[in-house]
PDB file of N, CA, C and O in Angstrom:
ATOM      1  N   MET A   1     131.156  76.285 101.585  1.00  0.00           N
ATOM      2  CA  MET A   1     129.893  75.857 102.165  1.00  0.00           C
ATOM      3  C   MET A   1     128.871  76.983 102.007  1.00  0.00           C
ATOM      4  O   MET A   1     129.121  78.111 102.431  1.00  0.00           O
ATOM      5  N   SER A   2     127.762  76.691 101.420  1.00  0.00           N
ATOM      6  CA  SER A   2     126.766  77.733 101.193  1.00  0.00           C
ATOM      7  C   SER A   2     125.809  77.806 102.380  1.00  0.00           C
ATOM      8  O   SER A   2     125.588  76.827 103.093  1.00  0.00           O
ATOM      9  N   GLU A   3     125.250  79.004 102.565  1.00  0.00           N
ATOM     10  CA  GLU A   3     124.308  79.199 103.657  1.00  0.00           C
ATOM     11  C   GLU A   3     122.953  78.672 103.238  1.00  0.00           C
ATOM     12  O   GLU A   3     122.612  78.691 102.055  1.00  0.00           O
ATOM     13  N   PRO A   4     122.165  78.193 104.217  1.00  0.00           N
ATOM     14  CA  PRO A   4     120.832  77.696 103.866  1.00  0.00           C
ATOM     15  C   PRO A   4     119.981  78.826 103.319  1.00  0.00           C
ATOM     16  O   PRO A   4     120.043  79.956 103.805  1.00  0.00           O
ATOM     17  N   SER A   5     119.187  78.516 102.307  1.00  0.00           N
ATOM     18  CA  SER A   5     118.345  79.563 101.735  1.00  0.00           C
ATOM     19  C   SER A   5     117.231  79.892 102.710  1.00  0.00           C
ATOM     20  O   SER A   5     116.665  79.016 103.364  1.00  0.00           O
ATOM     21  N   GLU A   6     116.937  81.166 102.786  1.00  0.00           N
ATOM     22  CA  GLU A   6     115.926  81.636 103.715  1.00  0.00           C
ATOM     23  C   GLU A   6     114.579  81.636 103.006  1.00  0.00           C
ATOM     24  O   GLU A   6     114.458  82.143 101.891  1.00  0.00           O
ATOM     25  N   GLU A   7     113.574  81.069 103.650  1.00  0.00           N
ATOM     26  CA  GLU A   7     112.248  81.020 103.049  1.00  0.00           C
ATOM     27  C   GLU A   7     111.639  82.414 103.075  1.00  0.00           C
ATOM     28  O   GLU A   7     111.696  83.104 104.093  1.00  0.00           O
ATOM     29  N   LYS A   8     111.061  82.823 101.965  1.00  0.00           N
ATOM     30  CA  LYS A   8     110.450  84.139 101.863  1.00  0.00           C
ATOM     31  C   LYS A   8     108.994  84.037 102.296  1.00  0.00           C
ATOM     32  O   LYS A   8     108.228  83.266 101.718  1.00  0.00           O
ATOM     33  N   PRO A   9     108.604  84.814 103.318  1.00  0.00           N
ATOM     34  CA  PRO A   9     107.204  84.805 103.708  1.00  0.00           C
ATOM     35  C   PRO A   9     106.342  85.321 102.565  1.00  0.00           C
ATOM     36  O   PRO A   9     106.715  86.269 101.874  1.00  0.00           O
ATOM     37  N   ASP A  10     105.205  84.700 102.374  1.00  0.00           N
ATOM     38  CA  ASP A  10     104.277  85.090 101.329  1.00  0.00           C
ATOM     39  C   ASP A  10     103.140  85.848 101.987  1.00  0.00           C
ATOM     40  O   ASP A  10     102.305  85.243 102.659  1.00  0.00           O
ATOM     41  N   ILE A  11     103.091  87.154 101.809  1.00  0.00           N
ATOM     42  CA  ILE A  11     102.071  87.992 102.413  1.00  0.00           C
ATOM     43  C   ILE A  11     100.993  88.219 101.365  1.00  0.00           C
ATOM     44  O   ILE A  11     101.223  88.906 100.370  1.00  0.00           O
ATOM     45  N   LYS A  12      99.834  87.650 101.585  1.00  0.00           N
ATOM     46  CA  LYS A  12      98.767  87.738 100.592  1.00  0.00           C
ATOM     47  C   LYS A  12      97.701  88.725 101.036  1.00  0.00           C
ATOM     48  O   LYS A  12      97.350  88.807 102.213  1.00  0.00           O
ATOM     49  N   GLY A  13      97.201  89.464 100.075  1.00  0.00           N
ATOM     50  CA  GLY A  13      96.139  90.433 100.340  1.00  0.00           C
ATOM     51  C   GLY A  13      94.844  89.971  99.720  1.00  0.00           C
ATOM     52  O   GLY A  13      94.712  88.829  99.278  1.00  0.00           O
ATOM     53  N   GLU A  14      93.901  90.875  99.698  1.00  0.00           N
ATOM     54  CA  GLU A  14      92.598  90.584  99.119  1.00  0.00           C
ATOM     55  C   GLU A  14      92.683  90.607  97.597  1.00  0.00           C
ATOM     56  O   GLU A  14      93.397  91.430  97.023  1.00  0.00           O
ATOM     57  N   GLY A  15      91.969  89.723  96.958  1.00  0.00           N
ATOM     58  CA  GLY A  15      91.861  89.728  95.509  1.00  0.00           C
ATOM     59  C   GLY A  15      93.150  89.392  94.800  1.00  0.00           C
ATOM     60  O   GLY A  15      94.142  89.009  95.420  1.00  0.00           O
ATOM     61  N   GLY A  16      93.119  89.542  93.486  1.00  0.00           N
ATOM     62  CA  GLY A  16      94.282  89.235  92.675  1.00  0.00           C
ATOM     63  C   GLY A  16      95.256  90.389  92.658  1.00  0.00           C
ATOM     64  O   GLY A  16      95.054  91.416  93.306  1.00  0.00           O
ATOM     65  N   GLY A  17      96.292  90.198  91.918  1.00  0.00           N
ATOM     66  CA  GLY A  17      97.268  91.267  91.793  1.00  0.00           C
ATOM     67  C   GLY A  17      98.643  90.696  91.530  1.00  0.00           C
ATOM     68  O   GLY A  17      98.955  89.562  91.893  1.00  0.00           O
ATOM     69  N   GLU A  18      99.448  91.511  90.892  1.00  0.00           N
ATOM     70  CA  GLU A  18     100.803  91.110  90.588  1.00  0.00           C
ATOM     71  C   GLU A  18     101.629  91.044  91.868  1.00  0.00           C
ATOM     72  O   GLU A  18     101.510  91.903  92.743  1.00  0.00           O
ATOM     73  N   GLN A  19     102.468  90.013  91.966  1.00  0.00           N
ATOM     74  CA  GLN A  19     103.307  89.871  93.148  1.00  0.00           C
ATOM     75  C   GLN A  19     104.665  90.526  92.935  1.00  0.00           C
ATOM     76  O   GLN A  19     105.218  90.517  91.835  1.00  0.00           O
ATOM     77  N   LEU A  20     105.179  91.087  94.006  1.00  0.00           N
ATOM     78  CA  LEU A  20     106.488  91.728  94.002  1.00  0.00           C
ATOM     79  C   LEU A  20     107.365  91.092  95.066  1.00  0.00           C
ATOM     80  O   LEU A  20     106.869  90.593  96.076  1.00  0.00           O
ATOM     81  N   HIS A  21     108.647  91.114  94.836  1.00  0.00           N
ATOM     82  CA  HIS A  21     109.611  90.760  95.866  1.00  0.00           C
ATOM     83  C   HIS A  21     110.136  92.079  96.420  1.00  0.00           C
ATOM     84  O   HIS A  21     110.710  92.881  95.683  1.00  0.00           O
ATOM     85  N   LEU A  22     109.939  92.304  97.718  1.00  0.00           N
ATOM     86  CA  LEU A  22     110.424  93.513  98.371  1.00  0.00           C
ATOM     87  C   LEU A  22     111.425  93.124  99.444  1.00  0.00           C
ATOM     88  O   LEU A  22     111.331  92.046 100.030  1.00  0.00           O
ATOM     89  N   LYS A  23     112.381  94.003  99.698  1.00  0.00           N
ATOM     90  CA  LYS A  23     113.376  93.767 100.740  1.00  0.00           C
ATOM     91  C   LYS A  23     113.143  94.769 101.861  1.00  0.00           C
ATOM     92  O   LYS A  23     112.926  95.955 101.612  1.00  0.00           O
ATOM     93  N   VAL A  24     113.189  94.282 103.099  1.00  0.00           N
ATOM     94  CA  VAL A  24     113.203  95.163 104.255  1.00  0.00           C
ATOM     95  C   VAL A  24     114.651  95.205 104.707  1.00  0.00           C
ATOM     96  O   VAL A  24     115.236  94.171 105.031  1.00  0.00           O
ATOM     97  N   VAL A  25     115.233  96.409 104.729  1.00  0.00           N
ATOM     98  CA  VAL A  25     116.662  96.577 105.009  1.00  0.00           C
ATOM     99  C   VAL A  25     116.840  97.322 106.330  1.00  0.00           C
ATOM    100  O   VAL A  25     116.282  98.401 106.529  1.00  0.00           O
ATOM    101  N   THR A  26     117.634  96.723 107.234  1.00  0.00           N
ATOM    102  CA  THR A  26     117.896  97.345 108.527  1.00  0.00           C
ATOM    103  C   THR A  26     119.014  98.367 108.410  1.00  0.00           C
ATOM    104  O   THR A  26     119.664  98.472 107.370  1.00  0.00           O
ATOM    105  N   GLN A  27     119.236  99.119 109.480  1.00  0.00           N
ATOM    106  CA  GLN A  27     120.273 100.149 109.486  1.00  0.00           C
ATOM    107  C   GLN A  27     121.666  99.550 109.341  1.00  0.00           C
ATOM    108  O   GLN A  27     122.579 100.224 108.864  1.00  0.00           O
ATOM    109  N   ASP A  28     121.842  98.287 109.746  1.00  0.00           N
ATOM    110  CA  ASP A  28     123.161  97.656 109.601  1.00  0.00           C
ATOM    111  C   ASP A  28     123.312  96.906 108.280  1.00  0.00           C
ATOM    112  O   ASP A  28     124.313  96.222 108.064  1.00  0.00           O
ATOM    113  N   GLY A  29     122.316  97.033 107.390  1.00  0.00           N
ATOM    114  CA  GLY A  29     122.417  96.446 106.060  1.00  0.00           C
ATOM    115  C   GLY A  29     121.826  95.058 105.904  1.00  0.00           C
ATOM    116  O   GLY A  29     121.841  94.508 104.803  1.00  0.00           O
ATOM    117  N   THR A  30     121.301  94.473 106.984  1.00  0.00           N
ATOM    118  CA  THR A  30     120.668  93.161 106.903  1.00  0.00           C
ATOM    119  C   THR A  30     119.387  93.268 106.076  1.00  0.00           C
ATOM    120  O   THR A  30     118.605  94.203 106.247  1.00  0.00           O
ATOM    121  N   GLU A  31     119.179  92.298 105.175  1.00  0.00           N
ATOM    122  CA  GLU A  31     117.998  92.306 104.317  1.00  0.00           C
ATOM    123  C   GLU A  31     117.114  91.105 104.617  1.00  0.00           C
ATOM    124  O   GLU A  31     117.603  89.994 104.823  1.00  0.00           O
ATOM    125  N   VAL A  32     115.805  91.340 104.640  1.00  0.00           N
ATOM    126  CA  VAL A  32     114.823  90.268 104.769  1.00  0.00           C
ATOM    127  C   VAL A  32     113.890  90.399 103.571  1.00  0.00           C
ATOM    128  O   VAL A  32     113.316  91.464 103.339  1.00  0.00           O
ATOM    129  N   ASP A  33     113.739  89.317 102.813  1.00  0.00           N
ATOM    130  CA  ASP A  33     112.915  89.337 101.605  1.00  0.00           C
ATOM    131  C   ASP A  33     111.471  88.963 101.905  1.00  0.00           C
ATOM    132  O   ASP A  33     111.198  88.101 102.740  1.00  0.00           O
ATOM    133  N   PHE A  34     110.554  89.624 101.212  1.00  0.00           N
ATOM    134  CA  PHE A  34     109.125  89.329 101.308  1.00  0.00           C
ATOM    135  C   PHE A  34     108.538  89.302  99.910  1.00  0.00           C
ATOM    136  O   PHE A  34     109.006  89.990  99.003  1.00  0.00           O
ATOM    137  N   LYS A  35     107.511  88.499  99.759  1.00  0.00           N
ATOM    138  CA  LYS A  35     106.748  88.447  98.514  1.00  0.00           C
ATOM    139  C   LYS A  35     105.352  88.967  98.845  1.00  0.00           C
ATOM    140  O   LYS A  35     104.655  88.399  99.686  1.00  0.00           O
ATOM    141  N   VAL A  36     104.949  90.051  98.181  1.00  0.00           N
ATOM    142  CA  VAL A  36     103.650  90.673  98.444  1.00  0.00           C
ATOM    143  C   VAL A  36     102.944  90.991  97.138  1.00  0.00           C
ATOM    144  O   VAL A  36     103.574  91.120  96.088  1.00  0.00           O
ATOM    145  N   LYS A  37     101.649  91.115  97.218  1.00  0.00           N
ATOM    146  CA  LYS A  37     100.884  91.600  96.069  1.00  0.00           C
ATOM    147  C   LYS A  37     100.894  93.122  96.103  1.00  0.00           C
ATOM    148  O   LYS A  37     100.975  93.731  97.169  1.00  0.00           O
ATOM    149  N   LYS A  38     100.809  93.726  94.921  1.00  0.00           N
ATOM    150  CA  LYS A  38     100.829  95.190  94.817  1.00  0.00           C
ATOM    151  C   LYS A  38      99.698  95.845  95.606  1.00  0.00           C
ATOM    152  O   LYS A  38      99.819  96.993  96.034  1.00  0.00           O
ATOM    153  N   THR A  39      98.592  95.108  95.799  1.00  0.00           N
ATOM    154  CA  THR A  39      97.418  95.676  96.452  1.00  0.00           C
ATOM    155  C   THR A  39      97.305  95.321  97.935  1.00  0.00           C
ATOM    156  O   THR A  39      96.336  95.708  98.588  1.00  0.00           O
ATOM    157  N   THR A  40      98.275  94.596  98.468  1.00  0.00           N
ATOM    158  CA  THR A  40      98.246  94.209  99.876  1.00  0.00           C
ATOM    159  C   THR A  40      98.634  95.397 100.752  1.00  0.00           C
ATOM    160  O   THR A  40      99.670  96.020 100.519  1.00  0.00           O
ATOM    161  N   PRO A  41      97.810  95.723 101.768  1.00  0.00           N
ATOM    162  CA  PRO A  41      98.224  96.785 102.696  1.00  0.00           C
ATOM    163  C   PRO A  41      99.549  96.393 103.353  1.00  0.00           C
ATOM    164  O   PRO A  41      99.707  95.266 103.823  1.00  0.00           O
ATOM    165  N   LEU A  42     100.482  97.317 103.381  1.00  0.00           N
ATOM    166  CA  LEU A  42     101.830  97.000 103.843  1.00  0.00           C
ATOM    167  C   LEU A  42     101.937  96.760 105.342  1.00  0.00           C
ATOM    168  O   LEU A  42     103.000  96.365 105.820  1.00  0.00           O
ATOM    169  N   PHE A  43     100.845  96.992 106.112  1.00  0.00           N
ATOM    170  CA  PHE A  43     100.901  96.652 107.531  1.00  0.00           C
ATOM    171  C   PHE A  43     101.137  95.155 107.704  1.00  0.00           C
ATOM    172  O   PHE A  43     101.711  94.730 108.707  1.00  0.00           O
ATOM    173  N   LYS A  44     100.701  94.359 106.741  1.00  0.00           N
ATOM    174  CA  LYS A  44     100.919  92.905 106.825  1.00  0.00           C
ATOM    175  C   LYS A  44     102.407  92.586 106.732  1.00  0.00           C
ATOM    176  O   LYS A  44     102.913  91.753 107.485  1.00  0.00           O
ATOM    177  N   LEU A  45     103.102  93.239 105.819  1.00  0.00           N
ATOM    178  CA  LEU A  45     104.541  93.047 105.686  1.00  0.00           C
ATOM    179  C   LEU A  45     105.255  93.548 106.947  1.00  0.00           C
ATOM    180  O   LEU A  45     106.145  92.874 107.465  1.00  0.00           O
ATOM    181  N   MET A  46     104.873  94.712 107.432  1.00  0.00           N
ATOM    182  CA  MET A  46     105.531  95.292 108.606  1.00  0.00           C
ATOM    183  C   MET A  46     105.315  94.429 109.848  1.00  0.00           C
ATOM    184  O   MET A  46     106.242  94.215 110.630  1.00  0.00           O
ATOM    185  N   ASN A  47     104.082  93.932 110.027  1.00  0.00           N
ATOM    186  CA  ASN A  47     103.804  93.055 111.167  1.00  0.00           C
ATOM    187  C   ASN A  47     104.570  91.743 111.052  1.00  0.00           C
ATOM    188  O   ASN A  47     105.107  91.248 112.043  1.00  0.00           O
ATOM    189  N   ALA A  48     104.623  91.178 109.849  1.00  0.00           N
ATOM    190  CA  ALA A  48     105.354  89.923 109.647  1.00  0.00           C
ATOM    191  C   ALA A  48     106.837  90.123 109.949  1.00  0.00           C
ATOM    192  O   ALA A  48     107.461  89.266 110.574  1.00  0.00           O
ATOM    193  N   TYR A  49     107.399  91.235 109.517  1.00  0.00           N
ATOM    194  CA  TYR A  49     108.812  91.522 109.785  1.00  0.00           C
ATOM    195  C   TYR A  49     109.053  91.607 111.298  1.00  0.00           C
ATOM    196  O   TYR A  49     109.989  90.999 111.817  1.00  0.00           O
ATOM    197  N   CYS A  50     108.214  92.355 111.987  1.00  0.00           N
ATOM    198  CA  CYS A  50     108.396  92.540 113.435  1.00  0.00           C
ATOM    199  C   CYS A  50     108.237  91.219 114.197  1.00  0.00           C
ATOM    200  O   CYS A  50     108.989  90.953 115.134  1.00  0.00           O
ATOM    201  N   GLN A  51     107.277  90.401 113.806  1.00  0.00           N
ATOM    202  CA  GLN A  51     107.113  89.094 114.452  1.00  0.00           C
ATOM    203  C   GLN A  51     108.340  88.234 114.213  1.00  0.00           C
ATOM    204  O   GLN A  51     108.835  87.584 115.134  1.00  0.00           O
ATOM    205  N   ARG A  52     108.826  88.226 113.001  1.00  0.00           N
ATOM    206  CA  ARG A  52     109.975  87.407 112.645  1.00  0.00           C
ATOM    207  C   ARG A  52     111.246  87.833 113.388  1.00  0.00           C
ATOM    208  O   ARG A  52     112.075  86.997 113.746  1.00  0.00           O
ATOM    209  N   GLN A  53     111.388  89.139 113.612  1.00  0.00           N
ATOM    210  CA  GLN A  53     112.564  89.670 114.301  1.00  0.00           C
ATOM    211  C   GLN A  53     112.349  89.788 115.817  1.00  0.00           C
ATOM    212  O   GLN A  53     113.262  90.176 116.546  1.00  0.00           O
ATOM    213  N   ALA A  54     111.153  89.456 116.281  1.00  0.00           N
ATOM    214  CA  ALA A  54     110.788  89.536 117.699  1.00  0.00           C
ATOM    215  C   ALA A  54     111.004  90.951 118.254  1.00  0.00           C
ATOM    216  O   ALA A  54     111.615  91.138 119.306  1.00  0.00           O
ATOM    217  N   ILE A  55     110.482  91.944 117.513  1.00  0.00           N
ATOM    218  CA  ILE A  55     110.570  93.327 117.966  1.00  0.00           C
ATOM    219  C   ILE A  55     109.171  93.927 118.032  1.00  0.00           C
ATOM    220  O   ILE A  55     108.253  93.475 117.348  1.00  0.00           O
ATOM    221  N   ASP A  56     109.025  94.948 118.864  1.00  0.00           N
ATOM    222  CA  ASP A  56     107.751  95.637 119.017  1.00  0.00           C
ATOM    223  C   ASP A  56     107.507  96.525 117.801  1.00  0.00           C
ATOM    224  O   ASP A  56     108.363  97.334 117.442  1.00  0.00           O
ATOM    225  N   ARG A  57     106.371  96.382 117.180  1.00  0.00           N
ATOM    226  CA  ARG A  57     106.017  97.144 115.979  1.00  0.00           C
ATOM    227  C   ARG A  57     106.103  98.648 116.215  1.00  0.00           C
ATOM    228  O   ARG A  57     106.418  99.404 115.296  1.00  0.00           O
ATOM    229  N   LYS A  58     105.820  99.088 117.454  1.00  0.00           N
ATOM    230  CA  LYS A  58     105.837 100.513 117.768  1.00  0.00           C
ATOM    231  C   LYS A  58     107.250 101.066 117.937  1.00  0.00           C
ATOM    232  O   LYS A  58     107.431 102.280 118.029  1.00  0.00           O
ATOM    233  N   SER A  59     108.248 100.192 117.979  1.00  0.00           N
ATOM    234  CA  SER A  59     109.620 100.643 118.215  1.00  0.00           C
ATOM    235  C   SER A  59     110.392 100.918 116.926  1.00  0.00           C
ATOM    236  O   SER A  59     111.539 101.362 116.966  1.00  0.00           O
ATOM    237  N   VAL A  60     109.753 100.649 115.774  1.00  0.00           N
ATOM    238  CA  VAL A  60     110.439 100.850 114.497  1.00  0.00           C
ATOM    239  C   VAL A  60     109.577 101.648 113.533  1.00  0.00           C
ATOM    240  O   VAL A  60     108.361 101.755 113.689  1.00  0.00           O
ATOM    241  N   ARG A  61     110.247 102.206 112.530  1.00  0.00           N
ATOM    242  CA  ARG A  61     109.570 102.966 111.476  1.00  0.00           C
ATOM    243  C   ARG A  61     110.055 102.417 110.139  1.00  0.00           C
ATOM    244  O   ARG A  61     111.239 102.129 109.969  1.00  0.00           O
ATOM    245  N   PHE A  62     109.136 102.277 109.200  1.00  0.00           N
ATOM    246  CA  PHE A  62     109.452 101.788 107.865  1.00  0.00           C
ATOM    247  C   PHE A  62     109.401 102.977 106.910  1.00  0.00           C
ATOM    248  O   PHE A  62     108.434 103.739 106.900  1.00  0.00           O
ATOM    249  N   VAL A  63     110.469 103.125 106.098  1.00  0.00           N
ATOM    250  CA  VAL A  63     110.612 104.295 105.236  1.00  0.00           C
ATOM    251  C   VAL A  63     111.104 103.845 103.862  1.00  0.00           C
ATOM    252  O   VAL A  63     111.967 102.974 103.756  1.00  0.00           O
ATOM    253  N   THR A  64     110.546 104.447 102.815  1.00  0.00           N
ATOM    254  CA  THR A  64     111.037 104.163 101.461  1.00  0.00           C
ATOM    255  C   THR A  64     112.365 104.893 101.275  1.00  0.00           C
ATOM    256  O   THR A  64     112.658 105.836 102.010  1.00  0.00           O
ATOM    257  N   PRO A  65     113.170 104.470 100.303  1.00  0.00           N
ATOM    258  CA  PRO A  65     114.430 105.175 100.048  1.00  0.00           C
ATOM    259  C   PRO A  65     114.234 106.660  99.709  1.00  0.00           C
ATOM    260  O   PRO A  65     115.152 107.462  99.877  1.00  0.00           O
ATOM    261  N   GLU A  66     113.048 107.018  99.238  1.00  0.00           N
ATOM    262  CA  GLU A  66     112.756 108.422  98.917  1.00  0.00           C
ATOM    263  C   GLU A  66     112.408 109.220 100.163  1.00  0.00           C
ATOM    264  O   GLU A  66     112.289 110.444 100.096  1.00  0.00           O
ATOM    265  N   GLY A  67     112.240 108.542 101.315  1.00  0.00           N
ATOM    266  CA  GLY A  67     111.950 109.232 102.564  1.00  0.00           C
ATOM    267  C   GLY A  67     110.500 109.206 102.995  1.00  0.00           C
ATOM    268  O   GLY A  67     110.156 109.815 104.008  1.00  0.00           O
ATOM    269  N   THR A  68     109.635 108.520 102.258  1.00  0.00           N
ATOM    270  CA  THR A  68     108.227 108.433 102.625  1.00  0.00           C
ATOM    271  C   THR A  68     108.049 107.427 103.753  1.00  0.00           C
ATOM    272  O   THR A  68     108.470 106.276 103.636  1.00  0.00           O
ATOM    273  N   VAL A  69     107.420 107.863 104.852  1.00  0.00           N
ATOM    274  CA  VAL A  69     107.131 106.953 105.950  1.00  0.00           C
ATOM    275  C   VAL A  69     105.962 106.072 105.524  1.00  0.00           C
ATOM    276  O   VAL A  69     104.921 106.578 105.105  1.00  0.00           O
ATOM    277  N   VAL A  70     106.132 104.758 105.630  1.00  0.00           N
ATOM    278  CA  VAL A  70     105.106 103.810 105.206  1.00  0.00           C
ATOM    279  C   VAL A  70     104.021 103.741 106.274  1.00  0.00           C
ATOM    280  O   VAL A  70     104.286 103.405 107.428  1.00  0.00           O
ATOM    281  N   GLN A  71     102.796 104.066 105.868  1.00  0.00           N
ATOM    282  CA  GLN A  71     101.639 103.989 106.763  1.00  0.00           C
ATOM    283  C   GLN A  71     100.967 102.626 106.588  1.00  0.00           C
ATOM    284  O   GLN A  71     101.096 101.991 105.541  1.00  0.00           O
ATOM    285  N   ASP A  72     100.249 102.183 107.624  1.00  0.00           N
ATOM    286  CA  ASP A  72      99.646 100.849 107.625  1.00  0.00           C
ATOM    287  C   ASP A  72      98.764 100.561 106.416  1.00  0.00           C
ATOM    288  O   ASP A  72      98.765  99.441 105.904  1.00  0.00           O
ATOM    289  N   ASP A  73      98.017 101.548 105.956  1.00  0.00           N
ATOM    290  CA  ASP A  73      97.055 101.303 104.876  1.00  0.00           C
ATOM    291  C   ASP A  73      97.643 101.473 103.476  1.00  0.00           C
ATOM    292  O   ASP A  73      96.943 101.258 102.486  1.00  0.00           O
ATOM    293  N   MET A  74      98.909 101.853 103.379  1.00  0.00           N
ATOM    294  CA  MET A  74      99.542 102.031 102.071  1.00  0.00           C
ATOM    295  C   MET A  74      99.835 100.682 101.425  1.00  0.00           C
ATOM    296  O   MET A  74     100.051  99.681 102.108  1.00  0.00           O
ATOM    297  N   THR A  75      99.836 100.677 100.092  1.00  0.00           N
ATOM    298  CA  THR A  75     100.169  99.480  99.334  1.00  0.00           C
ATOM    299  C   THR A  75     101.412  99.759  98.488  1.00  0.00           C
ATOM    300  O   THR A  75     101.853 100.903  98.379  1.00  0.00           O
ATOM    301  N   ALA A  76     101.969  98.712  97.894  1.00  0.00           N
ATOM    302  CA  ALA A  76     103.110  98.884  96.991  1.00  0.00           C
ATOM    303  C   ALA A  76     102.725  99.782  95.820  1.00  0.00           C
ATOM    304  O   ALA A  76     103.549 100.559  95.337  1.00  0.00           O
ATOM    305  N   THR A  77     101.493  99.683  95.366  1.00  0.00           N
ATOM    306  CA  THR A  77     101.011 100.536  94.278  1.00  0.00           C
ATOM    307  C   THR A  77     101.007 101.995  94.715  1.00  0.00           C
ATOM    308  O   THR A  77     101.447 102.868  93.967  1.00  0.00           O
ATOM    309  N   ASP A  78     100.507 102.267  95.934  1.00  0.00           N
ATOM    310  CA  ASP A  78     100.487 103.644  96.447  1.00  0.00           C
ATOM    311  C   ASP A  78     101.878 104.250  96.467  1.00  0.00           C
ATOM    312  O   ASP A  78     102.049 105.430  96.162  1.00  0.00           O
ATOM    313  N   LEU A  79     102.879 103.446  96.828  1.00  0.00           N
ATOM    314  CA  LEU A  79     104.252 103.932  96.969  1.00  0.00           C
ATOM    315  C   LEU A  79     105.064 103.791  95.683  1.00  0.00           C
ATOM    316  O   LEU A  79     106.246 104.131  95.640  1.00  0.00           O
ATOM    317  N   GLU A  80     104.404 103.280  94.627  1.00  0.00           N
ATOM    318  CA  GLU A  80     105.050 103.059  93.325  1.00  0.00           C
ATOM    319  C   GLU A  80     106.284 102.165  93.451  1.00  0.00           C
ATOM    320  O   GLU A  80     107.303 102.392  92.798  1.00  0.00           O
ATOM    321  N   LEU A  81     106.169 101.139  94.308  1.00  0.00           N
ATOM    322  CA  LEU A  81     107.265 100.183  94.484  1.00  0.00           C
ATOM    323  C   LEU A  81     107.238  99.172  93.352  1.00  0.00           C
ATOM    324  O   LEU A  81     106.175  98.782  92.870  1.00  0.00           O
ATOM    325  N   GLU A  82     108.421  98.755  92.938  1.00  0.00           N
ATOM    326  CA  GLU A  82     108.549  97.771  91.865  1.00  0.00           C
ATOM    327  C   GLU A  82     109.264  96.544  92.397  1.00  0.00           C
ATOM    328  O   GLU A  82     109.832  96.566  93.489  1.00  0.00           O
ATOM    329  N   ASP A  83     109.232  95.473  91.616  1.00  0.00           N
ATOM    330  CA  ASP A  83     109.875  94.227  91.995  1.00  0.00           C
ATOM    331  C   ASP A  83     111.343  94.473  92.330  1.00  0.00           C
ATOM    332  O   ASP A  83     112.068  95.081  91.543  1.00  0.00           O
ATOM    333  N   GLY A  84     111.780  94.002  93.497  1.00  0.00           N
ATOM    334  CA  GLY A  84     113.171  94.158  93.911  1.00  0.00           C
ATOM    335  C   GLY A  84     113.456  95.412  94.725  1.00  0.00           C
ATOM    336  O   GLY A  84     114.572  95.578  95.217  1.00  0.00           O
ATOM    337  N   ASP A  85     112.468  96.303  94.882  1.00  0.00           N
ATOM    338  CA  ASP A  85     112.674  97.526  95.662  1.00  0.00           C
ATOM    339  C   ASP A  85     112.833  97.200  97.148  1.00  0.00           C
ATOM    340  O   ASP A  85     112.549  96.087  97.591  1.00  0.00           O
ATOM    341  N   SER A  86     113.291  98.188  97.895  1.00  0.00           N
ATOM    342  CA  SER A  86     113.512  97.972  99.321  1.00  0.00           C
ATOM    343  C   SER A  86     112.755  99.003 100.146  1.00  0.00           C
ATOM    344  O   SER A  86     112.392 100.082  99.677  1.00  0.00           O
ATOM    345  N   ILE A  87     112.535  98.616 101.402  1.00  0.00           N
ATOM    346  CA  ILE A  87     111.952  99.499 102.407  1.00  0.00           C
ATOM    347  C   ILE A  87     112.920  99.457 103.582  1.00  0.00           C
ATOM    348  O   ILE A  87     113.292  98.380 104.049  1.00  0.00           O
ATOM    349  N   ASP A  88     113.324 100.621 104.055  1.00  0.00           N
ATOM    350  CA  ASP A  88     114.250 100.679 105.184  1.00  0.00           C
ATOM    351  C   ASP A  88     113.473 100.622 106.490  1.00  0.00           C
ATOM    352  O   ASP A  88     112.393 101.201 106.611  1.00  0.00           O
ATOM    353  N   VAL A  89     114.036  99.918 107.461  1.00  0.00           N
ATOM    354  CA  VAL A  89     113.448  99.882 108.795  1.00  0.00           C
ATOM    355  C   VAL A  89     114.455 100.469 109.768  1.00  0.00           C
ATOM    356  O   VAL A  89     115.634 100.112 109.751  1.00  0.00           O
ATOM    357  N   MET A  90     113.980 101.375 110.619  1.00  0.00           N
ATOM    358  CA  MET A  90     114.889 101.998 111.582  1.00  0.00           C
ATOM    359  C   MET A  90     114.212 102.149 112.926  1.00  0.00           C
ATOM    360  O   MET A  90     112.987 102.216 113.029  1.00  0.00           O
ATOM    361  N   GLN A  91     115.049 102.201 113.959  1.00  0.00           N
ATOM    362  CA  GLN A  91     114.538 102.372 115.312  1.00  0.00           C
ATOM    363  C   GLN A  91     113.841 103.721 115.417  1.00  0.00           C
ATOM    364  O   GLN A  91     114.350 104.731 114.932  1.00  0.00           O
ATOM    365  N   GLU A  92     112.688 103.730 116.045  1.00  0.00           N
ATOM    366  CA  GLU A  92     111.951 104.968 116.304  1.00  0.00           C
ATOM    367  C   GLU A  92     112.737 105.755 117.341  1.00  0.00           C
ATOM    368  O   GLU A  92     113.160 105.198 118.354  1.00  0.00           O
ATOM    369  N   GLN A  93     112.933 107.039 117.096  1.00  0.00           N
ATOM    370  CA  GLN A  93     113.661 107.866 118.052  1.00  0.00           C
ATOM    371  C   GLN A  93     112.685 108.752 118.808  1.00  0.00           C
ATOM    372  O   GLN A  93     111.759 109.324 118.234  1.00  0.00           O
ATOM    373  N   THR A  94     112.920 108.852 120.123  1.00  0.00           N
ATOM    374  CA  THR A  94     112.085 109.715 120.945  1.00  0.00           C
ATOM    375  C   THR A  94     112.970 110.670 121.724  1.00  0.00           C
ATOM    376  O   THR A  94     114.156 110.412 121.926  1.00  0.00           O
ATOM    377  N   GLY A  95     112.391 111.758 122.153  1.00  0.00           N
ATOM    378  CA  GLY A  95     113.149 112.713 122.958  1.00  0.00           C
ATOM    379  C   GLY A  95     113.857 113.741 122.115  1.00  0.00           C
ATOM    380  O   GLY A  95     113.566 113.902 120.930  1.00  0.00           O
ATOM    381  N   GLY A  96     114.782 114.430 122.729  1.00  0.00           N
ATOM    382  CA  GLY A  96     115.521 115.463 122.018  1.00  0.00           C
ATOM    383  C   GLY A  96     115.056 116.843 122.412  1.00  0.00           C
ATOM    384  O   GLY A  96     113.997 117.003 123.019  1.00  0.00           O
ATOM    385  N   MET A  97     115.834 117.825 122.072  1.00  0.00           N
ATOM    386  CA  MET A  97     115.470 119.206 122.414  1.00  0.00           C
ATOM    387  C   MET A  97     115.615 120.106 121.227  1.00  0.00           C
ATOM    388  O   MET A  97     115.353 121.304 121.325  1.00  0.00           O
TER     389      MET A  97
END
């Protein structure tokens, strides 16, 4: 028995641009697929992910596999992301000594 296919949210930005399929990967390995334009500010993807998972946007951090923290105004072009690339999402940590 196959699992139902999950609909990929289509995050559209201003103007034209090539579309990419990006994966948001959680710490436990769960993947959520998104389709975005290279020029779309990634805050749209991050907000869509948080709404879909019912989590507070301020409680998580999005990071590229290279370790770059994704800022709201960054685009896939800024981060040199390609079709099929992933962005890791992790719980924001506070405190410590």
